[in-house]
NUGU-391936 format. One record per residue (C-alpha): residue in three letters; x, y, z negated. Coordinates in nm, 4 decimals. Example, Ala and Ser with C-alpha at 12.3 -4.5 7.8 and 13.67 -1.06 7.14 Angstrom:
! residues 2
+---------+----------+----------+----------+
! residuo !       px !       py !       pz !
+---------+----------+----------+----------+
!     ALA !   1.2300 !  -0.4500 !  -0.7800 !
!     SER !   1.3670 !  -0.1060 !  -0.7140 !
+---------+----------+----------+----------+
! end
This chain:
! residues 429
+---------+----------+----------+----------+
! residuo !       px !       py !       pz !
+---------+----------+----------+----------+
!     UNK !   2.2686 !  -9.4016 !   2.4765 !
!     UNK !   2.1245 !  -9.0803 !   2.6282 !
!     UNK !   2.3207 !  -8.7565 !   2.6252 !
!     UNK !   2.0790 !  -8.6023 !   2.3728 !
!     UNK !   2.0997 !  -8.8994 !   2.1343 !
!     UNK !   2.4785 !  -8.9114 !   2.1664 !
!     UNK !   2.5006 !  -8.5395 !   2.0944 !
!     UNK !   2.2733 !  -8.5748 !   1.7912 !
!     UNK !   2.4624 !  -8.8723 !   1.6485 !
!     UNK !   2.7964 !  -8.6989 !   1.7030 !
!     UNK !   2.6596 !  -8.3831 !   1.5415 !
!     UNK !   2.5405 !  -8.5781 !   1.2363 !
!     UNK !   2.8792 !  -8.7473 !   1.1935 !
!     UNK !   3.0551 !  -8.4144 !   1.2384 !
!     UNK !   2.8308 !  -8.2475 !   0.9791 !
!     UNK !   2.9000 !  -8.5348 !   0.7369 !
!     UNK !   3.2720 !  -8.4953 !   0.7987 !
!     UNK !   3.2660 !  -8.1186 !   0.7551 !
!     UNK !   3.0373 !  -8.1502 !   0.4540 !
!     UNK !   3.2923 !  -8.3769 !   0.2887 !
!     UNK !   3.5688 !  -8.1225 !   0.3520 !
!     UNK !   3.3389 !  -7.8478 !   0.2270 !
!     UNK !   3.2736 !  -8.0428 !  -0.0916 !
!     UNK !   3.6482 !  -8.0773 !  -0.1461 !
!     UNK !   3.7077 !  -7.7030 !  -0.1010 !
!     UNK !   3.4127 !  -7.6321 !  -0.3266 !
!     UNK !   3.5509 !  -7.8626 !  -0.5969 !
!     UNK !   3.8940 !  -7.6995 !  -0.5808 !
!     UNK !   3.7358 !  -7.3568 !  -0.6052 !
!     UNK !   3.5217 !  -7.4611 !  -0.8994 !
!     UNK !   3.8248 !  -7.6035 !  -1.0804 !
!     UNK !   4.0134 !  -7.2797 !  -1.0355 !
!     UNK !   3.7157 !  -7.0654 !  -1.1328 !
!     UNK !   3.6722 !  -7.2662 !  -1.4499 !
!     UNK !   4.0360 !  -7.3203 !  -1.5497 !
!     UNK !   4.2471 !  -7.0261 !  -1.4305 !
!     UNK !   4.2280 !  -6.6508 !  -1.4758 !
!     UNK !   4.0362 !  -6.4271 !  -1.2395 !
!     UNK !   4.3669 !  -6.2863 !  -1.1198 !
!     UNK !   4.4989 !  -6.6318 !  -1.0233 !
!     UNK !   4.1763 !  -6.7226 !  -0.8488 !
!     UNK !   4.1816 !  -6.3914 !  -0.6626 !
!     UNK !   4.5382 !  -6.4655 !  -0.5527 !
!     UNK !   4.4340 !  -6.8139 !  -0.4380 !
!     UNK !   4.1560 !  -6.6579 !  -0.2287 !
!     UNK !   4.3989 !  -6.4162 !  -0.0690 !
!     UNK !   4.6492 !  -6.6911 !   0.0162 !
!     UNK !   4.3739 !  -6.9211 !   0.1415 !
!     UNK !   4.2608 !  -6.6481 !   0.3812 !
!     UNK !   4.6201 !  -6.6111 !   0.5018 !
!     UNK !   4.6471 !  -6.9878 !   0.5558 !
!     UNK !   4.3249 !  -6.9764 !   0.7550 !
!     UNK !   4.4750 !  -6.7089 !   0.9797 !
!     UNK !   4.7865 !  -6.9206 !   1.0390 !
!     UNK !   4.5703 !  -7.2180 !   1.1364 !
!     UNK !   4.3500 !  -7.0087 !   1.3643 !
!     UNK !   4.6502 !  -6.8641 !   1.5483 !
!     UNK !   4.7927 !  -7.2096 !   1.6235 !
!     UNK !   4.4480 !  -7.3418 !   1.7124 !
!     UNK !   4.3853 !  -7.0517 !   1.9498 !
!     UNK !   4.7230 !  -7.0883 !   2.1183 !
!     UNK !   4.6876 !  -7.4621 !   2.1776 !
!     UNK !   4.3787 !  -7.6516 !   2.0612 !
!     UNK !   4.1085 !  -7.3996 !   2.1538 !
!     UNK !   4.2110 !  -7.3424 !   2.5165 !
!     UNK !   4.3054 !  -7.7103 !   2.5474 !
!     UNK !   3.9483 !  -7.8029 !   2.4505 !
!     UNK !   3.8205 !  -7.5772 !   2.7280 !
!     UNK !   4.0453 !  -7.7303 !   2.9959 !
!     UNK !   4.0457 !  -8.0951 !   2.8800 !
!     UNK !   3.6690 !  -8.1202 !   2.9204 !
!     UNK !   3.7011 !  -8.0602 !   3.2955 !
!     UNK !   3.9879 !  -8.2942 !   3.3974 !
!     UNK !   4.0220 !  -8.6675 !   3.4664 !
!     UNK !   4.0971 !  -8.9108 !   3.1859 !
!     UNK !   4.4632 !  -8.9709 !   3.2760 !
!     UNK !   4.5317 !  -8.5978 !   3.3009 !
!     UNK !   4.3518 !  -8.5381 !   2.9713 !
!     UNK !   4.5713 !  -8.7938 !   2.7972 !
!     UNK !   4.8851 !  -8.6348 !   2.9411 !
!     UNK !   4.7703 !  -8.2923 !   2.8236 !
!     UNK !   4.7057 !  -8.4195 !   2.4718 !
!     UNK !   5.0524 !  -8.5797 !   2.4487 !
!     UNK !   5.2258 !  -8.2763 !   2.5934 !
!     UNK !   5.0625 !  -8.0288 !   2.3601 !
!     UNK !   5.1144 !  -8.2437 !   2.0511 !
!     UNK !   5.4851 !  -8.1571 !   2.0717 !
!     UNK !   5.3999 !  -7.7925 !   2.1220 !
!     UNK !   5.1655 !  -7.8051 !   1.8226 !
!     UNK !   5.4457 !  -7.9355 !   1.6010 !
!     UNK !   5.6826 !  -7.6510 !   1.6875 !
!     UNK !   5.4139 !  -7.3832 !   1.6632 !
!     UNK !   5.3030 !  -7.5135 !   1.3236 !
!     UNK !   5.6579 !  -7.5215 !   1.1901 !
!     UNK !   5.7019 !  -7.1607 !   1.3030 !
!     UNK !   5.3824 !  -7.0507 !   1.1267 !
!     UNK !   5.4827 !  -7.2364 !   0.8114 !
!     UNK !   5.8180 !  -7.0601 !   0.8055 !
!     UNK !   5.6464 !  -6.7243 !   0.8548 !
!     UNK !   5.3996 !  -6.8008 !   0.5738 !
!     UNK !   5.6886 !  -6.8846 !   0.3402 !
!     UNK !   5.8704 !  -6.5601 !   0.4277 !
!     UNK !   5.5635 !  -6.3418 !   0.3680 !
!     UNK !   5.4840 !  -6.4898 !   0.0262 !
!     UNK !   5.8501 !  -6.4892 !  -0.0741 !
!     UNK !   5.9534 !  -6.1424 !   0.0421 !
!     UNK !   5.6352 !  -5.9275 !   0.0631 !
!     UNK !   5.5276 !  -5.8235 !  -0.2903 !
!     UNK !   5.1760 !  -5.7255 !  -0.1752 !
!     UNK !   5.1119 !  -6.0881 !  -0.0716 !
!     UNK !   5.0989 !  -6.1898 !  -0.4384 !
!     UNK !   5.0106 !  -5.8508 !  -0.5896 !
!     UNK !   5.3551 !  -5.8382 !  -0.7540 !
!     UNK !   5.2635 !  -6.1386 !  -0.9699 !
!     UNK !   5.5115 !  -6.3584 !  -1.1525 !
!     UNK !   5.4720 !  -6.6355 !  -0.8927 !
!     UNK !   5.8117 !  -6.7252 !  -0.7472 !
!     UNK !   5.9870 !  -6.9435 !  -0.4933 !
!     UNK !   5.7808 !  -7.2560 !  -0.5554 !
!     UNK !   5.4556 !  -7.0850 !  -0.4539 !
!     UNK !   5.6128 !  -6.9663 !  -0.1284 !
!     UNK !   5.7453 !  -7.3154 !  -0.0514 !
!     UNK !   5.4155 !  -7.4796 !  -0.1410 !
!     UNK !   5.2157 !  -7.2377 !   0.0702 !
!     UNK !   5.4497 !  -7.2785 !   0.3692 !
!     UNK !   5.4203 !  -7.6586 !   0.3425 !
!     UNK !   5.0412 !  -7.6254 !   0.3194 !
!     UNK !   5.0287 !  -7.4247 !   0.6439 !
!     UNK !   5.2460 !  -7.6847 !   0.8223 !
!     UNK !   5.0516 !  -7.9862 !   0.6970 !
!     UNK !   4.7154 !  -7.8290 !   0.7702 !
!     UNK !   4.8162 !  -7.7355 !   1.1243 !
!     UNK !   4.9403 !  -8.0853 !   1.2065 !
!     UNK !   4.6312 !  -8.2516 !   1.0621 !
!     UNK !   4.3968 !  -8.0197 !   1.2506 !
!     UNK !   4.5490 !  -8.1185 !   1.5856 !
!     UNK !   4.4606 !  -8.4804 !   1.5124 !
!     UNK !   4.1028 !  -8.3708 !   1.4483 !
!     UNK !   4.1003 !  -8.1710 !   1.7730 !
!     UNK !   4.2131 !  -8.4758 !   1.9707 !
!     UNK !   3.9348 !  -8.6824 !   1.8171 !
!     UNK !   3.6712 !  -8.4249 !   1.9080 !
!     UNK !   3.8029 !  -8.3851 !   2.2643 !
!     UNK !   3.7912 !  -8.7639 !   2.3108 !
!     UNK !   3.4467 !  -8.7794 !   2.1436 !
!     UNK !   3.5929 !  -9.0174 !   1.8847 !
!     UNK !   3.4151 !  -8.8672 !   1.5848 !
!     UNK !   3.4514 !  -9.1889 !   1.3855 !
!     UNK !   3.8328 !  -9.1611 !   1.3998 !
!     UNK !   3.8101 !  -8.8002 !   1.2787 !
!     UNK !   3.5864 !  -8.9094 !   0.9927 !
!     UNK !   3.8279 !  -9.1860 !   0.8907 !
!     UNK !   4.1217 !  -8.9457 !   0.8851 !
!     UNK !   3.9321 !  -8.6946 !   0.6752 !
!     UNK !   3.8096 !  -8.9600 !   0.4314 !
!     UNK !   4.1746 !  -9.0540 !   0.3760 !
!     UNK !   4.2705 !  -8.6861 !   0.3347 !
!     UNK !   3.9956 !  -8.6168 !   0.0808 !
!     UNK !   4.0785 !  -8.9337 !  -0.1111 !
!     UNK !   4.4473 !  -8.8421 !  -0.1348 !
!     UNK !   4.3686 !  -8.4880 !  -0.2496 !
!     UNK !   4.1192 !  -8.6057 !  -0.5113 !
!     UNK !   4.3690 !  -8.8575 !  -0.6534 !
!     UNK !   4.6480 !  -8.5983 !  -0.6696 !
!     UNK !   4.4222 !  -8.3333 !  -0.8265 !
!     UNK !   4.2977 !  -8.5831 !  -1.0840 !
!     UNK !   4.6597 !  -8.6539 !  -1.1778 !
!     UNK !   4.7385 !  -8.2824 !  -1.2019 !
!     UNK !   4.4312 !  -8.2211 !  -1.4159 !
!     UNK !   4.5107 !  -8.5113 !  -1.6474 !
!     UNK !   4.8680 !  -8.3897 !  -1.6926 !
!     UNK !   4.7630 !  -8.0240 !  -1.7334 !
!     UNK !   4.9617 !  -7.9199 !  -1.4221 !
!     UNK !   4.6718 !  -7.7632 !  -1.2319 !
!     UNK !   4.8371 !  -7.4449 !  -1.0990 !
!     UNK !   4.8345 !  -7.2725 !  -0.7609 !
!     UNK !   5.1731 !  -7.4137 !  -0.6598 !
!     UNK !   5.0802 !  -7.7734 !  -0.7356 !
!     UNK !   4.7430 !  -7.7439 !  -0.5658 !
!     UNK !   4.9002 !  -7.6210 !  -0.2410 !
!     UNK !   5.1637 !  -7.8971 !  -0.2638 !
!     UNK !   4.8902 !  -8.1589 !  -0.3077 !
!     UNK !   4.7016 !  -8.0299 !  -0.0045 !
!     UNK !   5.0234 !  -8.0205 !   0.1979 !
!     UNK !   5.1273 !  -8.3726 !   0.1028 !
!     UNK !   4.7872 !  -8.5205 !   0.1874 !
!     UNK !   4.7781 !  -8.3401 !   0.5235 !
!     UNK !   5.1297 !  -8.4463 !   0.6227 !
!     UNK !   5.0612 !  -8.8109 !   0.5354 !
!     UNK !   4.7367 !  -8.8072 !   0.7358 !
!     UNK !   4.9215 !  -8.6449 !   1.0274 !
!     UNK !   5.1887 !  -8.9147 !   1.0224 !
!     UNK !   4.9217 !  -9.1844 !   1.0358 !
!     UNK !   4.7249 !  -8.9890 !   1.2970 !
!     UNK !   5.0327 !  -8.9603 !   1.5200 !
!     UNK !   5.0170 !  -9.3364 !   1.5753 !
!     UNK !   4.6493 !  -9.3117 !   1.6654 !
!     UNK !   4.7247 !  -9.0234 !   1.9021 !
!     UNK !   4.9917 !  -9.2286 !   2.0793 !
!     UNK !   4.7594 !  -9.5273 !   2.1128 !
!     UNK !   4.4556 !  -9.3299 !   2.2266 !
!     UNK !   4.6514 !  -9.1416 !   2.4962 !
!     UNK !   4.8433 !  -9.4462 !   2.6231 !
!     UNK !   4.8174 !  -9.5357 !   2.9913 !
!     UNK !   4.9361 !  -9.8595 !   3.1570 !
!     UNK !   5.2969 !  -9.8369 !   3.2752 !
!     UNK !   5.2161 !  -9.9111 !   3.6383 !
!     UNK !   4.9375 !  -9.6535 !   3.6447 !
!     UNK !   5.1518 !  -9.3963 !   3.4689 !
!     UNK !   5.4358 !  -9.4374 !   3.7200 !
!     UNK !   5.1987 !  -9.4146 !   4.0146 !
!     UNK !   5.0246 !  -9.1053 !   3.8839 !
!     UNK !   5.3216 !  -8.9335 !   3.7186 !
!     UNK !   5.3727 !  -8.6709 !   3.9881 !
!     UNK !   5.0024 !  -8.5970 !   4.0038 !
!     UNK !   4.9684 !  -8.5694 !   3.6248 !
!     UNK !   5.2761 !  -8.3475 !   3.5953 !
!     UNK !   5.1352 !  -8.1186 !   3.8604 !
!     UNK !   4.8035 !  -8.1083 !   3.6771 !
!     UNK !   4.9789 !  -8.0367 !   3.3460 !
!     UNK !   5.1706 !  -7.7492 !   3.5048 !
!     UNK !   4.8574 !  -7.6031 !   3.6620 !
!     UNK !   4.6505 !  -7.6341 !   3.3461 !
!     UNK !   4.9390 !  -7.5141 !   3.1309 !
!     UNK !   4.9160 !  -7.1807 !   3.3101 !
!     UNK !   4.5426 !  -7.1724 !   3.2424 !
!     UNK !   4.5886 !  -7.2662 !   2.8793 !
!     UNK !   4.8626 !  -7.0091 !   2.8289 !
!     UNK !   4.6433 !  -6.7416 !   2.9861 !
!     UNK !   4.3527 !  -6.8358 !   2.7609 !
!     UNK !   4.5850 !  -6.8664 !   2.4635 !
!     UNK !   4.7247 !  -6.5143 !   2.4856 !
!     UNK !   4.3796 !  -6.3574 !   2.4762 !
!     UNK !   4.2535 !  -6.6119 !   2.2249 !
!     UNK !   4.5315 !  -6.5297 !   1.9772 !
!     UNK !   4.4688 !  -6.1572 !   2.0088 !
!     UNK !   4.0970 !  -6.2241 !   1.9593 !
!     UNK !   4.1648 !  -6.4392 !   1.6539 !
!     UNK !   4.3861 !  -6.1727 !   1.4978 !
!     UNK !   4.1276 !  -5.8975 !   1.5284 !
!     UNK !   3.8478 !  -6.1409 !   1.4341 !
!     UNK !   4.0296 !  -6.2528 !   1.1208 !
!     UNK !   4.1007 !  -5.8934 !   1.0208 !
!     UNK !   3.7319 !  -5.8135 !   1.0707 !
!     UNK !   3.6169 !  -6.1082 !   0.8587 !
!     UNK !   3.8803 !  -6.0975 !   0.5837 !
!     UNK !   3.9869 !  -5.7358 !   0.5576 !
!     UNK !   3.7366 !  -5.7100 !   0.2704 !
!     UNK !   3.9689 !  -5.9318 !   0.0626 !
!     UNK !   4.2603 !  -5.6947 !   0.0916 !
!     UNK !   4.0580 !  -5.3704 !   0.0836 !
!     UNK !   3.8683 !  -5.4874 !  -0.2260 !
!     UNK !   4.1971 !  -5.5802 !  -0.3905 !
!     UNK !   4.3433 !  -5.2399 !  -0.3081 !
!     UNK !   4.0439 !  -5.0393 !  -0.4382 !
!     UNK !   3.8974 !  -5.2595 !  -0.7101 !
!     UNK !   4.1761 !  -5.4989 !  -0.8130 !
!     UNK !   4.2336 !  -5.8740 !  -0.7856 !
!     UNK !   3.9398 !  -5.9489 !  -1.0185 !
!     UNK !   3.7037 !  -5.8003 !  -0.7571 !
!     UNK !   3.8431 !  -6.0437 !  -0.5006 !
!     UNK !   3.7643 !  -6.3225 !  -0.7471 !
!     UNK !   3.3988 !  -6.2114 !  -0.7788 !
!     UNK !   3.3566 !  -6.1843 !  -0.4022 !
!     UNK !   3.5236 !  -6.5179 !  -0.3382 !
!     UNK !   3.3357 !  -6.6956 !  -0.6174 !
!     UNK !   2.9997 !  -6.5856 !  -0.4765 !
!     UNK !   3.1133 !  -6.6631 !  -0.1202 !
!     UNK !   3.2424 !  -7.0041 !  -0.2292 !
!     UNK !   2.8931 !  -7.1050 !  -0.3359 !
!     UNK !   2.7793 !  -7.0523 !   0.0239 !
!     UNK !   3.0831 !  -7.1982 !   0.2027 !
!     UNK !   2.8983 !  -7.5167 !   0.3082 !
!     UNK !   2.7108 !  -7.2945 !   0.5554 !
!     UNK !   3.0049 !  -7.1753 !   0.7707 !
!     UNK !   3.1689 !  -7.5163 !   0.7450 !
!     UNK !   2.8507 !  -7.6810 !   0.8745 !
!     UNK !   2.8447 !  -7.4257 !   1.1575 !
!     UNK !   3.2084 !  -7.5086 !   1.2335 !
!     UNK !   3.1172 !  -7.8784 !   1.2466 !
!     UNK !   2.8400 !  -7.7992 !   1.4932 !
!     UNK !   3.0831 !  -7.5895 !   1.7003 !
!     UNK !   3.3313 !  -7.8769 !   1.7331 !
!     UNK !   3.0626 !  -8.0870 !   1.9008 !
!     UNK !   2.8725 !  -7.8164 !   2.0875 !
!     UNK !   3.1623 !  -7.6369 !   2.2575 !
!     UNK !   3.2684 !  -7.9257 !   2.4838 !
!     UNK !   2.9002 !  -7.9829 !   2.5709 !
!     UNK !   2.8569 !  -7.6122 !   2.6493 !
!     UNK !   3.1726 !  -7.6206 !   2.8654 !
!     UNK !   3.0242 !  -7.9039 !   3.0733 !
!     UNK !   2.6907 !  -7.7237 !   3.1095 !
!     UNK !   2.8649 !  -7.4036 !   3.2187 !
!     UNK !   3.0887 !  -7.5904 !   3.4638 !
!     UNK !   2.7735 !  -7.7411 !   3.6182 !
!     UNK !   2.6003 !  -7.4001 !   3.6006 !
!     UNK !   2.3192 !  -7.5730 !   3.4129 !
!     UNK !   2.1885 !  -7.2562 !   3.2494 !
!     UNK !   1.8524 !  -7.4126 !   3.1613 !
!     UNK !   2.0336 !  -7.6861 !   2.9702 !
!     UNK !   2.2485 !  -7.4236 !   2.7961 !
!     UNK !   1.9391 !  -7.2282 !   2.6897 !
!     UNK !   1.7859 !  -7.5456 !   2.5485 !
!     UNK !   2.1065 !  -7.6236 !   2.3581 !
!     UNK !   2.1151 !  -7.2639 !   2.2316 !
!     UNK !   1.7590 !  -7.2658 !   2.0968 !
!     UNK !   1.8095 !  -7.6067 !   1.9378 !
!     UNK !   2.1355 !  -7.4952 !   1.7751 !
!     UNK !   2.0148 !  -7.1592 !   1.6405 !
!     UNK !   1.6891 !  -7.3010 !   1.5040 !
!     UNK !   1.8658 !  -7.5869 !   1.3273 !
!     UNK !   2.1411 !  -7.3675 !   1.1829 !
!     UNK !   1.9063 !  -7.0974 !   1.0535 !
!     UNK !   1.6823 !  -7.3555 !   0.8842 !
!     UNK !   1.9868 !  -7.4974 !   0.7076 !
!     UNK !   2.0962 !  -7.1468 !   0.5984 !
!     UNK !   1.7526 !  -7.0545 !   0.4618 !
!     UNK !   1.7044 !  -7.3823 !   0.2740 !
!     UNK !   2.0523 !  -7.3711 !   0.1229 !
!     UNK !   2.0273 !  -7.0093 !   0.0018 !
!     UNK !   1.6870 !  -7.0716 !  -0.1610 !
!     UNK !   1.8120 !  -7.3824 !  -0.3438 !
!     UNK !   2.1307 !  -7.2050 !  -0.4515 !
!     UNK !   1.9456 !  -6.9070 !  -0.5984 !
!     UNK !   1.7209 !  -7.1428 !  -0.7948 !
!     UNK !   2.0238 !  -7.3296 !  -0.9305 !
!     UNK !   2.2407 !  -7.0245 !  -0.9959 !
!     UNK !   2.1443 !  -6.9715 !  -1.3640 !
!     UNK !   2.2374 !  -7.3340 !  -1.4382 !
!     UNK !   2.5623 !  -7.3054 !  -1.2400 !
!     UNK !   2.6624 !  -6.9888 !  -1.4254 !
!     UNK !   2.5903 !  -7.1508 !  -1.7610 !
!     UNK !   2.7505 !  -7.4918 !  -1.7036 !
!     UNK !   2.9919 !  -7.4705 !  -1.4083 !
!     UNK !   3.1112 !  -7.1203 !  -1.3228 !
!     UNK !   3.1370 !  -6.9775 !  -1.6731 !
!     UNK !   3.0471 !  -6.6492 !  -1.8346 !
!     UNK !   3.3312 !  -6.4528 !  -1.6746 !
!     UNK !   3.1472 !  -6.4791 !  -1.3389 !
!     UNK !   2.7941 !  -6.4055 !  -1.4628 !
!     UNK !   2.5605 !  -6.1809 !  -1.2609 !
!     UNK !   2.6540 !  -6.3049 !  -0.9132 !
!     UNK !   2.2911 !  -6.3128 !  -0.7866 !
!     UNK !   2.3107 !  -5.9893 !  -0.5798 !
!     UNK !   2.6372 !  -6.0952 !  -0.4159 !
!     UNK !   2.4994 !  -6.4437 !  -0.3373 !
!     UNK !   2.1912 !  -6.2938 !  -0.1710 !
!     UNK !   2.4045 !  -6.0562 !   0.0337 !
!     UNK !   2.6359 !  -6.3388 !   0.1438 !
!     UNK !   2.3268 !  -6.5412 !   0.2403 !
!     UNK !   2.2078 !  -6.2606 !   0.4678 !
!     UNK !   2.5561 !  -6.2262 !   0.6136 !
!     UNK !   2.5878 !  -6.5964 !   0.6962 !
!     UNK !   2.2401 !  -6.6041 !   0.8545 !
!     UNK !   2.3426 !  -6.3278 !   1.0958 !
!     UNK !   2.6898 !  -6.4714 !   1.1411 !
!     UNK !   2.5533 !  -6.8149 !   1.2387 !
!     UNK !   2.3398 !  -6.6746 !   1.5197 !
!     UNK !   2.6299 !  -6.4649 !   1.6441 !
!     UNK !   2.8680 !  -6.7613 !   1.6193 !
!     UNK !   2.6561 !  -6.9617 !   1.8643 !
!     UNK !   2.7040 !  -6.6864 !   2.1216 !
!     UNK !   3.0775 !  -6.6463 !   2.0685 !
!     UNK !   3.1182 !  -7.0255 !   2.0849 !
!     UNK !   2.9577 !  -7.0211 !   2.4297 !
!     UNK !   3.1964 !  -6.7426 !   2.5309 !
!     UNK !   3.4919 !  -6.9522 !   2.4146 !
!     UNK !   3.3556 !  -7.2511 !   2.6056 !
!     UNK !   3.3347 !  -7.0341 !   2.9160 !
!     UNK !   3.6921 !  -6.9083 !   2.8685 !
!     UNK !   3.5835 !  -6.5477 !   2.8013 !
!     UNK !   3.8716 !  -6.4868 !   2.5595 !
!     UNK !   3.9507 !  -6.1445 !   2.7018 !
!     UNK !   3.5958 !  -6.0235 !   2.6385 !
!     UNK !   3.6124 !  -6.1632 !   2.2857 !
!     UNK !   3.9349 !  -5.9727 !   2.2228 !
!     UNK !   3.7903 !  -5.6379 !   2.3323 !
!     UNK !   3.4720 !  -5.6973 !   2.1320 !
!     UNK !   3.6828 !  -5.7949 !   1.8309 !
!     UNK !   3.8902 !  -5.4772 !   1.8625 !
!     UNK !   3.5799 !  -5.2585 !   1.8478 !
!     UNK !   3.4444 !  -5.4689 !   1.5615 !
!     UNK !   3.7682 !  -5.4340 !   1.3656 !
!     UNK !   3.7611 !  -5.0546 !   1.3938 !
!     UNK !   3.3999 !  -5.0524 !   1.2757 !
!     UNK !   3.4515 !  -5.2879 !   0.9833 !
!     UNK !   3.7560 !  -5.0985 !   0.8564 !
!     UNK !   3.5721 !  -4.7661 !   0.8762 !
!     UNK !   3.2482 !  -4.8902 !   0.7178 !
!     UNK !   3.4216 !  -5.0973 !   0.4483 !
!     UNK !   3.6468 !  -4.8064 !   0.3540 !
!     UNK !   3.3354 !  -4.5979 !   0.2927 !
!     UNK !   3.1127 !  -4.8679 !   0.1408 !
!     UNK !   3.3468 !  -5.0135 !  -0.1223 !
!     UNK !   3.4066 !  -4.6830 !  -0.3079 !
!     UNK !   3.0287 !  -4.6190 !  -0.3074 !
!     UNK !   2.8856 !  -4.9662 !  -0.3782 !
!     UNK !   3.1784 !  -5.1651 !  -0.5143 !
!     UNK !   3.1998 !  -5.5341 !  -0.4279 !
!     UNK !   2.8523 !  -5.5327 !  -0.2702 !
!     UNK !   2.9690 !  -5.2639 !  -0.0280 !
!     UNK !   3.2218 !  -5.5025 !   0.1242 !
!     UNK !   2.9487 !  -5.7531 !   0.2144 !
!     UNK !   2.7090 !  -5.4845 !   0.3393 !
!     UNK !   2.9795 !  -5.3567 !   0.5737 !
!     UNK !   3.0332 !  -5.7072 !   0.7122 !
!     UNK !   2.6580 !  -5.7507 !   0.7683 !
!     UNK !   2.6290 !  -5.4242 !   0.9624 !
!     UNK !   2.9163 !  -5.5226 !   1.1891 !
!     UNK !   2.7745 !  -5.8747 !   1.2423 !
!     UNK !   2.4466 !  -5.7209 !   1.3650 !
!     UNK !   2.6448 !  -5.5089 !   1.6125 !
!     UNK !   2.8367 !  -5.8131 !   1.7402 !
!     UNK !   2.5197 !  -6.0208 !   1.7648 !
!     UNK !   2.3550 !  -5.7560 !   1.9831 !
!     UNK !   2.6537 !  -5.7079 !   2.2146 !
!     UNK !   2.7200 !  -6.0810 !   2.2634 !
!     UNK !   2.3633 !  -6.1812 !   2.3468 !
!     UNK !   2.2564 !  -5.8649 !   2.5295 !
!     UNK !   2.5616 !  -5.7901 !   2.7450 !
!     UNK !   2.8538 !  -6.0364 !   2.7448 !
!     UNK !   2.6735 !  -6.3711 !   2.7820 !
!     UNK !   2.4380 !  -6.2508 !   3.0579 !
!     UNK !   2.7444 !  -6.1117 !   3.2385 !
!     UNK !   2.9186 !  -6.4486 !   3.2114 !
!     UNK !   2.6133 !  -6.6223 !   3.3588 !
!     UNK !   2.5979 !  -6.3813 !   3.6543 !
!     UNK !   2.9696 !  -6.4329 !   3.7160 !
!     UNK !   2.9186 !  -6.8117 !   3.7117 !
+---------+----------+----------+----------+
! end
């Protein structure tokens, strides 16, 4: 199979996989929109954003830089790296889960002083742990180009979640605590099964392992320094990037109340298949971009870039058009009257995701090239801009102002990435 055909087939499988996960998140969101109060759904959106941050921090410290390095080493060294960092992933995830529990339990602003108690904190902490462990299994599959194994794991995960949610719905126990516990339980079970696959897929013959042990340990030590160096900047970049992308949740809650978060998240939820499809593309494209950059094949990278941006933008445009046509029916039969009039917010989110997708291609190439320091400094400037613009826009334009602020900042990032940082990376290479 040619490289292009292999890339296309892997991309299709990855999109199917991510689409399935997107459908699950969409279904959970729709259930909450329909069955719980706006305040509870707003709280769910705030906690979900916090869980995303926890996952991104662990991913940036381990999986992201590991993806960059593992693409450029021999098979035996790659297997040793994956085994070594599995242990590190476990400890890092446990630490983040404990921190998530402490924040929900002891910081009143995390739940807007709601009546939610200890069980929500425990459930959310378990969710962060389970999600982090499961994601490492997915990372290993993508690094080893074993997309089928990733798909199998995620089919099992979705099936377990659907069964548990159906039981909760039937028994009228569909609350935030039980939903997070269901997600945590499914993730932990998948991780336990995936640990066996990880051990098998990174196994090396005993004789070969003994002969190459010194060489592999030396390689692990050398690449560990590289990964740690990438990881420090990657985590800082993730922190400022997350604050830039999700500060609107907390600023909207502070100025307009939790119900405003619910409106923003409900309209954003309808478009979530777009960023999840982009994330699926990124999982496949980043290792390919790393290889092209290592070979200094800039013509191949340009071809991959044009192919990626054109495909992504066509998907965004088609999805937004279909969604706007279906929105009256969705509001009448799915979302409910309490979320009526979301058309302007949906259109604004569509514009945001169109810009974000084009920018994301560029920042993915920067990650593939190990430019985490540049991403951190760009993210710092972006964070200052988004906080300033959002603080002005929300009081003037309400919920729409939050999205407009994000769009303005995305245009700025898009320009800087493609005009200055990527050309500089190419000249350096």
